[in-house]
C-alpha positions as CSV (number, residue, x, y, z in Angstrom):
1,M,10.6,-24.1,1.5
2,I,11.4,-27.5,3.1
3,A,7.7,-28.4,2.8
4,R,7.7,-27.5,-0.9
5,L,10.9,-29.5,-1.5
6,K,9.3,-32.6,0.1
7,N,6.4,-32.2,-2.2
8,E,8.8,-32.1,-5.2
9,V,10.6,-35.2,-3.9
10,I,7.2,-37.0,-3.8
11,K,6.5,-36.0,-7.4
12,S,10.0,-37.1,-8.5
13,C,9.9,-40.5,-6.8
14,G,6.2,-41.2,-7.7
15,F,4.9,-42.2,-4.3
16,A,3.9,-40.7,-1.0
17,V,6.2,-41.2,2.0
18,T,4.0,-42.6,4.7
19,Q,5.9,-45.6,6.2
20,R,9.4,-47.0,6.9
21,G,9.4,-49.0,3.7
22,H,8.9,-45.8,1.6
23,C,11.8,-44.2,3.4
24,E,14.1,-47.2,2.6
25,L,13.1,-47.2,-1.0
26,L,13.5,-43.4,-1.3
27,S,17.0,-43.7,0.3
28,K,18.0,-46.1,-2.5
29,L,16.6,-43.9,-5.2
30,I,18.5,-40.9,-3.9
31,L,21.7,-42.8,-3.8
32,Q,21.2,-44.1,-7.4
33,R,20.4,-40.7,-8.8
34,T,22.7,-38.4,-6.9
35,D,25.5,-40.7,-5.6
36,T,24.7,-39.3,-2.1
37,F,23.6,-41.5,0.8
38,V,20.7,-40.3,2.9
39,S,19.7,-42.8,5.6
40,Y,16.1,-44.0,5.8
41,N,16.1,-42.9,9.4
42,T,16.9,-39.3,8.3
43,L,14.0,-39.5,5.9
44,R,11.7,-40.9,8.6
45,R,12.5,-37.9,10.8
46,L,12.1,-35.5,7.9
47,W,8.6,-36.9,7.1
48,G,7.5,-36.9,10.7
49,L,7.6,-40.7,11.0
50,A,10.2,-40.5,13.8
51,P,11.1,-37.8,16.3
52,G,13.9,-35.5,15.1
53,G,15.0,-31.9,14.6
54,V,15.9,-29.7,11.6
55,P,17.5,-31.5,8.7
56,Q,21.1,-30.9,7.9
57,R,22.1,-28.9,4.9
58,K,23.7,-31.9,3.2
59,T,20.4,-33.7,3.4
60,L,18.5,-30.8,1.8
61,D,21.2,-30.6,-0.9
62,A,20.7,-34.3,-1.7
63,L,16.9,-33.9,-1.9
64,A,17.3,-30.9,-4.2
65,Q,19.7,-32.8,-6.4
66,F,17.2,-35.7,-6.5
67,C,14.7,-33.2,-7.9
68,G,17.1,-31.9,-10.6
69,Y,18.6,-28.9,-8.9
70,T,22.3,-28.2,-8.2
71,D,21.8,-27.9,-4.4
72,Y,19.3,-26.5,-1.9
73,A,20.4,-22.9,-2.6
74,H,19.7,-23.4,-6.3
75,Y,16.3,-24.9,-5.4
76,N,15.4,-21.9,-3.2
77,L,16.4,-19.5,-6.0
78,T,14.7,-21.4,-8.9
79,A,11.8,-23.4,-7.6
80,P,9.5,-20.6,-6.4
81,K,9.8,-18.9,-9.9
82,L,9.0,-22.1,-11.7
83,A,6.1,-22.8,-9.3
84,F,4.7,-19.3,-9.9
85,W,5.0,-19.6,-13.7
86,H,3.1,-22.9,-13.6
87,Q,0.4,-21.3,-11.3
88,Q,0.2,-18.3,-13.6
89,A,-0.2,-20.6,-16.7
90,T,-3.0,-22.4,-14.9
91,M,-4.7,-19.2,-13.9
92,H,-4.7,-17.9,-17.5
93,R,-6.0,-21.2,-18.8
94,L,-8.9,-21.1,-16.3
95,L,-9.6,-17.4,-16.9
96,S,-10.3,-18.2,-20.6
97,S,-13.2,-20.5,-19.6
98,Q,-16.8,-19.2,-19.3
99,D,-17.2,-21.1,-16.0
100,K,-15.0,-19.3,-13.5
101,L,-15.7,-21.6,-10.5
102,P,-12.7,-23.9,-11.3
103,L,-10.5,-20.8,-11.4
104,F,-11.8,-19.6,-8.0
105,S,-11.3,-23.1,-6.5
106,F,-7.7,-23.1,-7.8
107,L,-7.0,-19.7,-6.3
108,A,-8.5,-20.7,-3.0
109,S,-6.2,-23.7,-2.8
110,L,-2.9,-21.8,-3.1
111,E,-0.7,-21.2,-0.2
112,R,-0.9,-17.7,1.3
113,G,2.0,-15.5,0.1
114,L,3.0,-12.8,-2.3
115,E,2.7,-15.2,-5.3
116,K,-1.0,-15.9,-4.4
117,M,-1.7,-12.2,-3.9
118,Q,-0.3,-11.4,-7.3
119,L,-2.4,-14.1,-9.0
120,L,-5.5,-12.8,-7.2
121,L,-4.6,-9.2,-8.3
122,D,-4.1,-10.3,-11.9
123,T,-7.4,-12.2,-11.9
124,L,-9.4,-9.3,-10.4
125,R,-7.8,-6.8,-12.9
126,H,-8.8,-9.1,-15.8
127,L,-12.4,-9.5,-14.5
128,I,-12.8,-5.7,-14.1
129,L,-11.1,-4.9,-17.4
130,T,-13.3,-7.3,-19.4
131,E,-16.4,-6.0,-17.5
132,D,-17.2,-9.4,-16.2
133,V,-19.6,-8.2,-13.5
134,N,-20.9,-11.6,-12.4
135,G,-17.3,-13.0,-12.3
136,T,-16.1,-10.0,-10.3
137,L,-18.9,-10.2,-7.8
138,T,-18.4,-14.0,-7.3
139,F,-14.7,-13.3,-6.7
140,L,-15.5,-10.7,-4.1
141,N,-18.3,-12.8,-2.5
142,K,-15.8,-15.7,-2.0
143,A,-13.5,-13.4,-0.1
144,L,-10.5,-14.8,-2.0
145,Y,-8.5,-11.7,-1.1
146,D,-8.4,-10.8,2.6
147,P,-6.1,-7.8,3.1
148,N,-5.5,-8.8,6.7
149,D,-3.7,-12.0,5.4
150,Y,-0.9,-9.8,4.1
151,P,1.6,-7.2,5.4
152,Y,0.5,-3.6,5.0
153,A,3.0,-3.1,2.2
154,Y,1.4,-5.8,0.2
155,Q,-2.1,-4.3,0.9
156,I,-0.9,-1.0,-0.5
157,H,0.5,-2.7,-3.6
158,F,-2.8,-4.5,-4.2
159,A,-5.0,-1.4,-3.8
160,A,-2.7,0.9,-5.8
161,S,-2.6,-1.6,-8.7
162,L,-6.4,-1.8,-8.8
163,G,-6.7,2.0,-8.4
164,Q,-4.5,2.7,-11.4
165,L,-6.6,0.4,-13.5
166,I,-9.9,2.0,-12.4
167,R,-8.5,5.4,-13.0
168,S,-7.6,4.5,-16.6
169,L,-11.1,3.2,-17.5
170,P,-13.5,5.3,-19.5
171,R,-16.2,4.8,-16.9
172,L,-16.4,3.5,-13.4
173,P,-17.0,-0.3,-12.9
174,N,-20.5,-1.5,-11.9
175,P,-21.7,0.2,-8.6
176,D,-22.3,-3.3,-7.1
177,I,-18.6,-3.9,-7.5
178,L,-17.5,-0.6,-6.1
179,T,-19.8,-0.8,-3.0
180,H,-19.0,-4.4,-2.2
181,P,-17.5,-4.6,1.3
182,S,-14.5,-6.6,0.1
183,M,-13.7,-4.0,-2.6
184,V,-14.1,-1.1,-0.1
185,E,-12.0,-2.8,2.5
186,G,-9.3,-4.1,0.2
187,V,-9.0,-1.3,-2.3
188,Y,-10.9,2.0,-1.6
189,L,-9.8,2.5,2.0
190,R,-6.1,1.8,1.2
191,L,-5.9,3.5,-2.2
192,V,-6.9,7.1,-1.2
193,D,-6.3,8.8,-4.6
194,Y,-5.9,12.5,-3.5
195,S,-5.2,13.5,-7.1
196,S,-8.6,12.3,-8.3
197,L,-10.9,13.8,-5.7
198,Q,-12.7,15.6,-8.5
199,G,-12.5,12.6,-10.7
200,Y,-13.1,8.8,-10.4
201,F,-12.2,8.7,-6.7
202,G,-14.6,11.5,-5.8
203,Q,-17.4,9.7,-7.8
204,W,-16.6,6.5,-5.9
205,S,-16.7,8.3,-2.6
206,A,-20.1,9.9,-3.5
207,L,-21.4,6.4,-4.3
208,L,-20.3,5.1,-0.9
209,R,-21.7,8.0,1.0
210,R,-25.2,6.8,0.2
211,K,-24.6,3.7,2.4
212,P,-21.1,3.2,3.9
213,P,-20.5,-0.5,4.3
214,S,-18.6,-0.1,7.6
215,K,-18.0,2.3,10.5
216,E,-14.4,2.7,9.3
217,C,-15.6,3.7,5.9
218,A,-18.1,6.2,7.3
219,V,-15.4,7.8,9.4
220,F,-13.0,7.9,6.5
221,L,-15.7,9.5,4.3
222,S,-16.4,12.2,6.8
223,C,-12.6,13.0,7.0
224,L,-12.3,13.0,3.2
225,G,-15.3,15.3,3.0
226,Q,-13.7,17.9,5.3
227,L,-10.5,17.8,3.2
228,E,-12.5,18.3,0.0
229,R,-14.3,21.3,1.5
230,H,-11.1,22.9,2.6
231,L,-9.5,22.4,-0.9
232,N,-12.6,23.9,-2.5
233,G,-12.8,26.9,-0.2
234,E,-16.1,25.7,1.4
235,P,-16.9,26.0,5.1
236,L,-16.3,22.8,7.1
237,V,-19.2,21.1,8.7
238,E,-19.4,20.3,12.4
239,L,-18.4,16.7,13.3
240,N,-18.9,15.4,16.8
241,D,-16.4,12.9,18.3
242,E,-18.8,10.0,17.6
243,E,-18.6,10.7,13.9
244,Q,-14.8,10.6,14.1
245,T,-14.3,7.5,16.3
246,V,-13.8,3.9,15.4
247,H,-12.3,1.0,17.4
248,P,-9.9,-0.4,16.7
249,C,-8.7,2.5,14.6
250,P,-6.0,1.9,11.9
251,E,-3.1,4.3,12.2
252,P,-3.6,5.9,8.7
253,L,-7.3,6.7,9.6
254,A,-6.2,8.1,13.0
255,G,-3.9,10.5,11.2
256,R,-6.8,11.6,9.0
257,I,-8.9,12.2,12.0
258,L,-6.1,14.4,13.4
259,T,-6.0,16.5,10.3
260,V,-9.8,17.1,10.6
261,K,-9.4,18.2,14.2
262,V,-6.6,20.6,13.1
263,L,-8.8,22.1,10.4
264,Q,-11.8,22.4,12.7
265,H,-9.9,23.8,15.7
266,P,-7.3,26.2,14.1
267,E,-6.6,28.0,17.4
268,E,-6.0,24.8,19.5
269,D,-2.5,23.5,20.3
270,I,-1.9,20.6,17.9
271,Q,0.1,18.6,20.4
272,K,-2.9,18.6,22.8
273,L,-5.2,17.6,19.9
274,H,-2.8,14.8,19.2
275,E,-2.5,13.6,22.8
276,H,-6.3,13.6,23.2
277,L,-6.7,11.6,20.0
278,I,-4.3,9.0,21.2
279,E,-6.2,8.5,24.4
280,E,-9.6,8.7,22.7
281,L,-8.7,6.1,20.0
282,Q,-6.6,4.0,22.4
283,L,-3.6,4.0,20.0
284,T,-0.5,2.1,20.8
285,L,2.8,4.0,21.1
286,P,5.1,4.5,19.4
287,L,3.2,5.5,16.3
288,S,4.5,4.4,12.9
289,P,4.9,6.7,9.8
290,N,1.5,5.5,8.7
291,Y,-0.1,7.8,11.3
292,F,1.7,10.9,9.9
293,H,0.9,10.3,6.2
294,E,-2.2,12.5,6.2
295,P,-0.8,15.3,8.4
296,L,2.3,15.5,6.2
297,M,0.0,15.8,3.2
298,L,-2.2,18.5,4.7
299,A,0.8,20.5,5.9
300,L,2.0,20.7,2.3
301,I,-1.2,21.1,0.3
302,A,-2.7,23.7,2.8
303,N,0.6,25.5,3.5
304,H,-0.3,25.0,7.1
305,R,2.4,26.7,9.3
306,P,1.4,25.4,12.8
307,L,1.1,21.8,11.5
308,T,4.4,22.1,9.6
309,N,6.2,23.3,12.7
310,W,4.6,20.6,14.9
311,L,5.6,17.8,12.4
312,H,9.1,19.2,12.4
313,R,9.2,18.6,16.2
314,V,7.6,15.2,16.5
315,V,8.2,13.2,13.4
316,Q,11.3,11.0,13.3
317,I,11.6,8.6,10.3
318,D,14.1,5.7,10.4
319,V,15.0,5.3,6.7
320,N,16.3,1.8,7.2
321,R,13.0,0.5,8.6
322,L,10.7,2.0,5.9
323,E,8.6,-0.3,3.7
324,R,8.8,0.4,0.0
325,F,5.4,2.1,-0.1
326,Q,6.5,4.4,2.8
327,L,9.3,6.1,0.8
328,H,6.7,8.6,-0.3
329,D,6.2,9.7,3.3
330,L,10.0,10.1,3.7
331,Q,10.0,12.5,0.7
332,A,7.0,14.3,2.0
333,H,8.6,14.7,5.4
334,R,11.7,16.2,3.8
335,L,9.6,18.6,1.9
336,V,7.8,19.6,5.1
337,L,11.1,20.2,6.7
338,A,12.1,22.5,3.8
339,Q,8.8,24.3,4.2
340,H,9.4,24.7,8.0
341,H,12.8,26.3,7.4
342,L,11.3,28.7,4.9
343,F,8.7,29.7,7.4
344,G,11.7,30.4,9.7
345,Q,13.4,32.4,6.9
346,N,16.2,29.9,6.9
347,V,16.7,29.5,3.1
348,Q,20.0,27.5,3.4
349,G,18.3,25.0,5.8
350,A,15.3,24.7,3.4
351,K,17.6,24.1,0.4
352,R,19.5,21.4,2.3
353,W,16.2,19.4,2.9
354,F,14.7,20.2,-0.5
355,D,17.8,18.8,-2.3
356,Q,17.2,15.5,-0.5
357,V,13.7,15.1,-2.0
358,D,13.6,12.5,-4.7
359,P,10.8,13.5,-7.1
360,N,10.6,9.9,-8.5
361,E,9.6,8.6,-5.0
362,F,7.7,11.8,-4.0
363,M,5.4,11.8,-7.0
364,Q,3.4,8.6,-6.7
365,P,0.3,8.4,-8.9
366,S,-2.2,9.0,-6.2
367,C,-0.3,12.0,-4.7
368,H,1.5,13.4,-7.7
369,D,-1.0,16.1,-8.9
370,I,-2.1,17.2,-5.4
371,L,1.5,17.8,-4.3
372,Y,2.7,19.3,-7.5
373,F,1.7,22.8,-6.5
374,P,3.6,22.9,-3.1
375,Y,6.6,21.1,-4.5
376,R,7.0,23.5,-7.4
377,R,6.2,26.5,-5.2
378,I,8.9,25.7,-2.7
379,Q,11.3,25.0,-5.6
380,A,10.5,28.4,-7.1
381,H,11.1,30.2,-3.9
382,L,14.5,28.6,-3.4
383,E,15.4,29.4,-7.0
384,G,14.2,33.0,-6.7
385,V,11.6,32.8,-9.5
386,S,8.4,32.7,-7.4
387,H,7.2,35.9,-9.2
388,H,6.5,33.7,-12.2
389,Y,3.5,31.4,-12.3
390,P,4.7,28.4,-14.4
391,Q,2.5,27.0,-17.2
392,D,2.9,23.4,-16.0
393,V,1.6,24.4,-12.6
394,R,-1.3,26.3,-14.2
395,E,-2.3,23.2,-16.2
396,M,-2.0,20.9,-13.2
397,T,-4.1,23.0,-11.0
398,Q,-6.8,23.4,-13.6
399,S,-7.0,19.6,-14.0
400,L,-7.3,19.3,-10.2
401,G,-10.2,21.8,-10.0
402,H,-9.6,22.9,-6.4
403,S,-10.0,26.6,-5.7
404,C,-7.3,26.6,-3.1
405,F,-4.7,26.1,-5.9
406,S,-4.6,29.3,-8.0
407,E,-2.3,31.9,-9.3
408,T,-3.2,34.1,-6.3
409,T,-2.3,31.3,-3.9
410,W,1.0,30.9,-5.7
411,H,2.0,34.5,-5.1
412,T,0.9,34.5,-1.5
413,W,2.2,31.1,-0.5
414,F,5.2,32.6,1.4
415,C,4.1,36.2,1.4
416,D,5.8,37.0,4.7
417,V,9.1,35.1,3.8
418,P,11.9,37.0,2.0
419,G,12.6,35.7,-1.4
420,A,15.7,33.5,-2.1
421,R,18.4,34.8,-4.4
422,A,18.4,33.4,-7.9
């Protein structure tokens, strides 16, 4: 923020600060405008013309007042918003031009940060929505958005926002866009729309299976294929370790590999599968909640008792350290704990955990439909109404199109667990 403030000072005074004389003049201008004295030596140190440390707060307050703000705190609160609004206005002006190269040059010049990512997201959404194939491909070719430049929470936000747009379109965007390595890396591999495996996300996956753009994508597709087969009641295919190995392996993908091994080797101890995978993929301990995202999902959508019980033993989630996008995993974990207690015929314990599940956080768009069945089934068991097959569940499962979700499955979900009292 200090660097930004110095740029604003330069705009306000009308000249660059590159020598002692500039500092002397700026000191006089600050005194005239703010009635606060800032020595030219302080300004020399601030602009790197003399050795010095971090500027004092009163100096920053004076510079902020020189630029029209109340103080430095007011500048920190207001300036980023004003700067973003100006950038947003510039982006929209350049978007309206037929020639998009000035727009891409402008975006490339912005400082890395959440504001830049949001402008990149808005630009890409606009290009896709207006079916500007050439503009979209140029955007992707210039690698304006590199997910590795941003924290994982930002990456999820970017991918989910694009995914919701693509889901809403009457048809998929141009295949050259969907198979572009930047689109696959930045959106597809981080979106993972479980609720649209039979819809647009499944079509996108089929497109990528023809020629996966990376080893990570190929491994992901093999894992996704096994999950789809399980959901559709089809036999799994044999995958060797080479087909499920990538180095370095992102934690979410490692968790998906674990679920495949659990499905392929139902008789093996899950803890041993887990330990072998950690060694095989050279994962760093301790593992974050990102690793357990897929196992939590599988435990719920497959009513998988061994996996449910294992997750109950090994998963510990620190609520205070969760990113915003990880709140879904917290709710899924609580639902898994409720399911674990029902498997153990502990209805009170199950109800205690189920009551902590927040459906608003639990039902994110990409997971809502696929988890609706287990969520409502556990709820029905706790309320003592599991003998009814609700119409809303029937409609949801029909839209999903997976054979594993059916009225028969509903009635046999906890077939060996005594019913709860209404």
